[in-house]
C-alpha positions in Angstrom: 47.2 56.6 -58.4 43.4 56.7 -58.7 41.2 59.7 -59.3 42.8 63.0 -58.4 43.2 63.5 -54.7 42.4 59.8 -53.8 45.4 57.6 -53.1 45.1 53.8 -53.6 45.6 51.8 -50.4 49.0 50.4 -49.9 49.8 46.7 -49.7 50.2 47.0 -45.9 46.8 48.6 -45.6 45.2 45.9 -47.7 46.7 43.2 -45.5 45.5 44.9 -42.4 42.0 45.1 -43.8 42.1 41.4 -44.7 43.1 40.5 -41.1 40.2 42.3 -39.6 37.6 39.5 -40.0 40.0 37.0 -38.4 40.5 39.3 -35.5 36.8 39.7 -35.0 36.3 36.0 -35.1 39.0 35.5 -32.4 37.4 38.2 -30.3 34.0 36.5 -30.6 35.6 33.2 -29.6 37.3 34.7 -26.5 34.0 36.5 -25.6 32.1 33.2 -25.8 34.7 31.4 -23.7 34.6 34.1 -21.1 30.8 33.8 -21.0 31.2 30.1 -20.3 33.7 30.6 -17.5 31.6 33.3 -15.9 28.5 31.2 -16.3 30.0 28.1 -14.6 31.4 30.2 -11.8 28.0 31.7 -11.2 26.4 28.3 -11.1 28.7 27.0 -8.4 28.2 30.2 -6.4 24.4 29.7 -6.6 24.8 26.0 -5.6 27.0 27.0 -2.6 24.3 29.5 -1.6 21.4 27.1 -2.0 23.0 24.3 0.0 24.7 26.7 2.5 23.3 24.7 5.4 25.4 21.7 4.2 28.5 23.8 4.3 28.4 24.2 8.0 28.2 20.6 8.9 27.9 18.2 6.0 25.2 15.5 6.0 25.7 14.7 9.7 27.3 11.4 9.1 30.7 10.5 10.6 31.2 7.3 8.7 34.3 7.6 6.7 35.6 4.0 6.7 36.1 3.8 2.9 35.1 5.4 -0.4 32.1 4.4 -2.4 31.4 4.6 -6.1 29.0 7.5 -7.0 26.2 5.1 -8.0 26.5 3.5 -4.6 25.6 6.7 -2.9 22.1 7.8 -2.0 20.2 11.0 -2.6 20.4 13.3 0.4 16.7 13.9 0.6 15.1 12.6 -2.6 15.8 12.5 -6.3 16.2 16.0 -7.7 17.1 16.0 -11.4 16.3 19.1 -13.4 17.6 19.6 -16.9 16.3 22.4 -19.1 16.0 21.7 -22.8 16.6 24.9 -24.7 16.0 23.4 -28.2 12.7 25.3 -28.4 11.1 28.4 -26.9 9.1 26.3 -24.5 12.3 25.2 -22.6 10.9 21.9 -21.4 12.3 20.3 -18.2 13.6 16.7 -18.3 14.1 14.7 -15.1 15.3 11.5 -16.7 19.1 11.3 -17.0 19.0 8.6 -19.6 17.2 11.1 -22.0 19.8 13.8 -21.3 23.2 11.9 -21.3 23.5 11.6 -25.0 22.6 15.2 -25.7 25.1 17.0 -23.4 27.5 17.4 -26.4 30.7 16.9 -24.3 32.5 14.3 -22.1 31.9 14.9 -18.4 34.5 14.1 -15.7 33.8 13.1 -12.1 35.6 11.4 -9.2 35.2 7.6 -9.3 34.5 7.5 -5.6 33.5 9.8 -2.7 33.8 9.1 1.1 31.1 7.0 2.8 28.5 9.2 4.2 28.4 11.4 1.1 25.1 11.9 -0.7 23.8 13.6 -3.8 21.9 16.9 -3.2 21.1 18.2 -6.7 21.6 17.2 -10.3 20.8 19.2 -13.4 21.9 21.4 -16.2 21.0 22.4 -19.7 21.0 20.9 -23.1 20.9 22.6 -26.5 21.9 26.0 -25.0 22.9 28.5 -27.7 26.0 29.6 -25.7 27.1 26.6 -23.7 25.7 23.8 -25.8 25.2 21.7 -22.7 25.9 21.9 -19.0 26.1 19.4 -16.2 25.8 20.5 -12.5 26.1 18.0 -9.6 26.2 19.0 -5.9 27.1 16.5 -3.3 27.2 16.7 0.5 30.3 15.1 2.1 30.7 14.2 5.8 33.6 16.6 6.6 33.5 19.5 4.1 29.8 19.7 3.4 28.8 20.8 -0.1 31.0 19.9 -3.1 29.8 21.1 -6.5 30.8 20.1 -10.1 29.8 22.4 -13.0 30.9 21.3 -16.5 30.4 22.5 -20.1 32.2 22.3 -23.4 35.5 24.1 -23.6 35.6 27.0 -26.1 38.7 29.1 -26.9 41.9 29.0 -25.0 41.1 31.0 -21.9 41.0 28.0 -19.5 44.3 26.1 -19.4 45.7 25.0 -16.0 43.5 24.8 -12.8 43.0 28.2 -11.2 41.4 28.6 -7.7 39.9 31.6 -5.8 37.9 32.2 -2.7 34.1 31.9 -3.2 32.3 35.3 -3.1 29.4 33.4 -1.5 31.4 31.9 1.4 34.9 33.0 2.4 35.6 29.5 3.7 34.9 27.9 0.4 37.1 27.8 -2.7 36.2 27.7 -6.4 38.6 26.0 -8.9 38.2 26.0 -12.7 40.2 24.1 -15.2 39.9 22.0 -18.3 40.3 18.3 -19.3 40.5 17.8 -23.0 37.5 19.7 -24.5 35.6 20.1 -21.2 35.7 23.1 -18.8 35.3 21.9 -15.2 34.5 24.0 -12.1 34.8 22.5 -8.6 33.7 24.3 -5.5 33.5 23.4 -1.9 34.5 24.3 1.7 37.9 22.7 1.3 41.5 23.7 0.7 42.7 24.4 -2.8 45.2 21.6 -2.6 42.4 19.1 -1.8 40.3 20.4 -4.7 43.3 20.1 -6.9 43.6 16.4 -5.8 39.9 15.9 -6.7 40.4 17.5 -10.0 43.4 15.3 -10.8 41.4 12.2 -9.9 38.5 12.9 -12.3 37.5 10.1 -14.7 35.4 10.3 -17.9 31.7 9.4 -18.0 31.5 8.1 -14.5 28.2 6.5 -13.6 26.8 8.9 -11.0 23.1 8.3 -10.8 22.4 6.9 -7.3 21.1 3.4 -7.2 19.8 3.8 -3.6 17.0 5.8 -2.2 17.6 7.9 0.9 16.9 6.3 4.2 13.9 7.9 5.8 13.6 7.8 9.6 9.9 7.5 10.6 8.6 10.1 13.0 6.2 9.4 15.8 2.6 10.8 15.4 0.2 11.4 18.3 -3.2 9.7 18.3 -6.0 11.8 17.0 
């Protein structure tokens, strides 16, 4: 018994107080993981919206005679690589994948091949982000389903376990699936069935070479004489 009228804390109360910092750390971890999941979902929703025209008809090609490696594909319109470097307040933009690849901070996973007629619409992400660490976002256009987006970041916490899918809020015909491989959180979205997106997820390989080696084919347009 301490000073009159003040009772010393019991052993149970001291143990409860000692557990409080651990609980707060777990809560911060869950909050951070939740932020990553929400952030990746928002990224694919934005991608679906930006390339919504692709969702209605794909790239226009009907050639599907066999799959091609990602590096064998072409850009849909022209190279569009935008990575933001958050290591300083200036947030510089990098368009050279070779300068970004080693700074992502996680292993990325992609399908080894996509159908002939597919092309790469957009590539980008963030490095040195205070929440995510790094992010990789790739959006392809496929002949039959249109837009197919991959958004990836380091896995934090234990929120993401098995693959979970839901209808996209941007397009009721599209689905968004999120899961994890090893220490990487992966979101896949496209106007395709959840079973097909599951098959794509199951086929993912680590560190696939995705940068197209080909330039898009440009069809010349006639011009009238001056």
